[in-house]
C-alpha positions, 0 to 999 in steps of 0.5 A: 499500499506504500504508493508514491504520489506522481504529480502530473503537469497539469493533473490535480494533486492526488492524495488518500482519505482515511475513512472508517465506519461502523455501527454501534448499538445505543448506548454502547459506546463508552469512548471514542479515541483518536486514531494515529496513522503512521507516515512514510516519512517516519511521523504520524498524524491523528485522525478525529473519529466522529460520531453521528447518532440517530436512525439509519436514514438520519445518520446517512442524510448527516454523513453525506451532509459531512462529506459535502462540508468535508470537501468544501473545506478542502476546496477552501484550503487550496 
């Protein structure tokens, strides 16, 4: 999985989105800790884990909004 990013003139920069999902029963979660990603340069970064609660449809609707907002933030940083 260790692939180097290669930029081609005029091409959009490529990246990797670290993402995971799992459903838990209501009341089953005690605590949530940030995940740790180890980088190829020897460093590391934390990934914040987010929680969305509700019915499956409410969770799906909010997740789709959150994904849109995430990419809007990336566009603002470019």
